[in-house]
ZAMARGU-4260 file (C-alpha; in steps of 0.2 Angstrom, whole numbers, plus 5000, padded with zeros to 4 digits):
<rodrens>
0) 4974/4825/4918 | 4981/4843/4917 | 4996/4845/4906 | 5001/4862/4913 | 5001/4870/4930
5) 5001/4888/4935 | 5012/4891/4950 | 5010/4904/4964 | 5024/4915/4956 | 5013/4916/4940
10) 5025/4904/4930 | 5017/4890/4920 | 5025/4873/4920 | 5021/4858/4909 | 5019/4839/4912
15) 5035/4830/4909 | 5035/4814/4899 | 5047/4800/4896 | 5049/4806/4878 | 5054/4823/4884
20) 5072/4826/4880 | 5074/4836/4896 | 5068/4822/4907 | 5085/4815/4912 | 5092/4833/4916
25) 5079/4838/4928 | 5080/4833/4947 | 5066/4828/4959 | 5067/4831/4977 | 5073/4814/4981
30) 5088/4815/4969 | 5092/4833/4976 | 5092/4826/4994 | 5104/4812/4989 | 5116/4825/4981
35) 5114/4836/4997 | 5106/4850/4987 | 5090/4860/4989 | 5079/4869/4976 | 5085/4887/4972
40) 5069/4892/4963 | 5052/4887/4956 | 5050/4869/4949 | 5052/4869/4930 | 5041/4853/4926
45) 5030/4840/4934 | 5024/4822/4933 | 5010/4814/4942 | 5014/4801/4956 | 5010/4783/4952
50) 4995/4783/4962 | 4988/4798/4954 | 4985/4807/4971 | 4999/4819/4970 | 5012/4828/4959
55) 5031/4826/4958 | 5040/4842/4954 | 5056/4843/4945 | 5070/4856/4946 | 5083/4863/4934
60) 5100/4858/4940 | 5107/4875/4935 | 5096/4883/4949 | 5099/4872/4964 | 5110/4876/4979
65) 5120/4866/4992 | 5110/4861/5007 | 5116/4866/5025 | 5127/4853/5033 | 5114/4849/5046
70) 5102/4843/5033 | 5115/4831/5027 | 5117/4823/5044 | 5099/4822/5047 | 5096/4814/5030
75) 5109/4801/5033 | 5106/4796/5051 | 5088/4801/5054 | 5072/4792/5051 | 5064/4791/5034
80) 5049/4785/5024 | 5048/4779/5006 | 5032/4785/4997 | 5023/4774/4984 | 5032/4785/4970
85) 5049/4779/4977 | 5053/4796/4984 | 5061/4796/5001 | 5055/4809/5014 | 5062/4812/5032
90) 5054/4813/5048 | 5055/4830/5057 | 5046/4840/5071 | 5033/4853/5067 | 5044/4867/5071
95) 5058/4862/5060 | 5045/4859/5046 | 5038/4876/5048 | 5056/4884/5047 | 5058/4876/5030
100) 5040/4881/5024 | 5032/4864/5026 | 5015/4862/5034 | 5002/4849/5036 | 4987/4849/5023
105) 4975/4855/5036 | 4986/4870/5040 | 4989/4874/5022 | 4970/4874/5019 | 4968/4886/5034
110) 4980/4897/5025 | 4970/4895/5008 | 4982/4884/5000 | 4980/4867/4991 | 4995/4855/4992
115) 4996/4846/4975 | 5014/4839/4977 | 5018/4823/4986 | 5023/4825/5005 | 5041/4832/5008
120) 5042/4827/5026 | 5032/4819/5040 | 5030/4817/5059 | 5022/4805/5070 | 5011/4811/5084
125) 5011/4803/5102 | 4995/4793/5097 | 5005/4785/5083 | 4996/4795/5069 | 5007/4800/5055
130) 5006/4818/5049 | 5013/4823/5032 | 5020/4840/5028 | 5019/4848/5011 | 5029/4862/5004
135) 5020/4879/5004 | 5030/4885/4989 | 5023/4873/4977 | 5005/4873/4984 | 4991/4881/4974
140) 4982/4896/4981 | 4964/4893/4985 | 4951/4906/4982 | 4948/4916/4998 | 4930/4918/5003
145) 4921/4934/5008 | 4924/4939/5026 | 4906/4945/5027 | 4895/4931/5019 | 4908/4918/5018
150) 4899/4911/5003 | 4908/4920/4988 | 4925/4923/4982 | 4933/4939/4988 | 4932/4954/4976
155) 4939/4969/4985 | 4944/4973/5003 | 4941/4955/5008 | 4923/4956/5002 | 4914/4947/4988
160) 4907/4958/4974 | 4890/4958/4981 | 4895/4962/4999 | 4907/4975/4992 | 4894/4984/4982
165) 4882/4984/4997 | 4895/4992/5008 | 4900/5005/4995 | 4881/5010/4992 | 4880/5013/5011
170) 4897/5023/5011 | 4892/5033/4995 | 4876/5038/5003 | 4885/5043/5019 | 4898/5052/5009
175) 4885/5062/4999 | 4876/5067/5014 | 4893/5073/5022 | 4898/5083/5006 | 4881/5090/5002
180) 4876/5096/5019 | 4873/5115/5023 | 4888/5120/5034 | 4883/5139/5034 | 4902/5144/5035
185) 4907/5162/5033 | 4918/5163/5017 | 4928/5177/5025 | 4932/5166/5040 | 4937/5151/5029
190) 4955/5151/5024 | 4965/5141/5011 | 4984/5141/5013 | 4999/5133/5005 | 5018/5133/5009
195) 5033/5130/4998 | 5048/5123/5007 | 5067/5120/5004 | 5064/5101/5005 | 5053/5087/5010
200) 5058/5085/5029 | 5054/5093/5046 | 5071/5101/5046 | 5067/5111/5030 | 5061/5129/5030
205) 5047/5139/5023 | 5051/5149/5007 | 5034/5154/5001 | 5016/5156/5009 | 5000/5160/5002
210) 4983/5163/5011 | 4966/5165/5002 | 4949/5166/5010 | 4933/5158/5004 | 4928/5172/4993
215) 4944/5171/4983 | 4952/5186/4991 | 4971/5186/4993 | 4975/5188/5011 | 4994/5185/5010
220) 5006/5180/4997 | 5024/5182/5000 | 5041/5173/4998 | 5051/5170/5014 | 5069/5170/5016
225) 5075/5155/5025 | 5086/5157/5041 | 5099/5143/5037 | 5096/5135/5021 | 5106/5142/5006
230) 5101/5131/4992 | 5087/5118/4988 | 5090/5111/4970 | 5078/5097/4972 | 5063/5107/4977
235) 5068/5121/4966 | 5064/5110/4951 | 5047/5108/4957 | 5041/5125/4963 | 5054/5136/4953
240) 5059/5147/4968 | 5078/5150/4968 | 5089/5157/4982 | 5091/5173/4972 | 5072/5176/4972
245) 5071/5176/4991 | 5086/5186/4995 | 5076/5202/4999 | 5061/5193/5006 | 5056/5195/5024
250) 5061/5182/5037 | 5048/5170/5044 | 5050/5178/5061 | 5045/5195/5054 | 5029/5187/5047
255) 5023/5178/5062 | 5013/5191/5070 | 5003/5194/5055 | 5000/5175/5051 | 4994/5173/5069
260) 4982/5187/5067 | 4975/5180/5051 | 4973/5163/5058 | 4966/5169/5074 | 4951/5177/5065
265) 4948/5161/5055 | 4935/5148/5059 | 4942/5135/5047 | 4960/5133/5039 | 4961/5121/5024
270) 4976/5114/5015 | 4978/5101/5002 | 4989/5088/5012 | 4988/5096/5029 | 5001/5085/5038
275) 5016/5093/5028 | 5010/5111/5030 | 5004/5110/5048 | 5020/5101/5053 | 5030/5117/5048
280) 5017/5131/5051 | 5014/5125/5069 | 5031/5131/5075 | 5026/5149/5074 | 5017/5145/5090
285) 5026/5143/5106 | 5015/5132/5116 | 5007/5115/5113 | 4990/5122/5118 | 4992/5135/5104
290) 4997/5122/5092 | 4982/5111/5096 | 4970/5126/5094 | 4977/5129/5077 | 4975/5110/5073
295) 4957/5110/5078 | 4953/5123/5065 | 4963/5114/5051 | 4954/5103/5038 | 4963/5092/5024
300) 4956/5094/5007 | 4966/5079/5001 | 4958/5067/5013 | 4941/5073/5008 | 4946/5070/4989
305) 4952/5053/4993 | 4936/5049/5001 | 4926/5056/4987 | 4937/5046/4974 | 4935/5030/4984
310) 4916/5032/4985 | 4912/5040/4968 | 4927/5038/4956 | 4936/5021/4960 | 4944/5023/4943
315) 4955/5037/4951 | 4971/5029/4958 | 4981/5044/4962 | 4975/5059/4973 | 4987/5073/4970
320) 4980/5091/4969 | 4983/5089/4950 | 4973/5073/4950 | 4959/5082/4959 | 4959/5097/4947
325) 4958/5085/4932 | 4944/5075/4940 | 4933/5091/4942 | 4939/5099/4926 | 4945/5115/4935
330) 4957/5127/4926 | 4973/5132/4935 | 4975/5150/4941 | 4994/5151/4939 | 5008/5138/4938
335) 5005/5122/4947 | 5016/5119/4962 | 5018/5137/4966 | 5010/5141/4983 | 4998/5154/4975
340) 4991/5142/4961 | 4990/5128/4973 | 4980/5138/4986 | 4967/5144/4973 | 4967/5126/4967
345) 4963/5119/4984 | 4949/5132/4986 | 4942/5127/4970 | 4942/5108/4974 | 4934/5111/4991
350) 4920/5121/4982 | 4917/5106/4971 | 4917/5094/4986 | 4906/5104/4997 | 4895/5115/4986
355) 4884/5120/5001 | 4899/5124/5013 | 4895/5143/5014 | 4876/5141/5013 | 4863/5138/5027
360) 4848/5127/5023 | 4832/5136/5020 | 4818/5131/5032
</rodrens>
């Protein structure tokens, strides 16, 4: 017999023997129930039931709590059953049992749990069959099987290692076709852009904008004076732009005609983390139709890097622009987190992801 058990919480408890000095201090479920108490945490020790078919858990009296009054009355006046171990369990309906985290052995196995403790309650069906309930908190987790083959233990994404590798091989092949395709884009009509903001929310304002084309030509790089915000200490620590630096900068409203002209002539507009940048830049357009036209041109470099990392570099756990630059060994042009440096960085990462983006396949 095992002399220790590893609980679902990760804690390991040991077999309690008659010679153990702590034996008399610990309380099993029957004793707890008699004292109108319930466990307040994991069991601290266990013994095997007399018939050897189950485990009896013991709890530290320092970590128990008073049972709700309705449990007292149910215990005193309801139907009970005495198990071979001498432990007394009460009769209750399936709904009440589920509320307490008690389930039948069949139901626990469906949830991939193996009950090892004695039953903690029971019910009787209309046909007279007795169904025992077990505490899910003390059941051991069973290995979960692959949802594809159903034969092997899960490895990642609900798949066993074999099925996972087979699926990843297909994804890698599809990803490489996508990234190495010849798109034939005009580099002058592919734009990379980045914004710096006064904060992290939709209400915050643009204070810097940079636009660079696929040839690395700087199309726009300017600070922007916000209309309402006077200070932004949290984001100032990130991008280094102070209120004094934008005091004489143009307002966004003055830049809108030029930004629209630049974007109108573009076939693709790429940013690293499009959702934030697009949610702010779209408001330079008055209608939803114009906003959708802009949206149709936009591509997210961050999403493409996440796909690449998932398929080719599963060791990469973060997908910031800095992580992408480190992954491809690209040197920064300027200070990270400035719109100028981040825009050039986005273009460099995109070039690594799509080496044939500006080429046409020769026939």
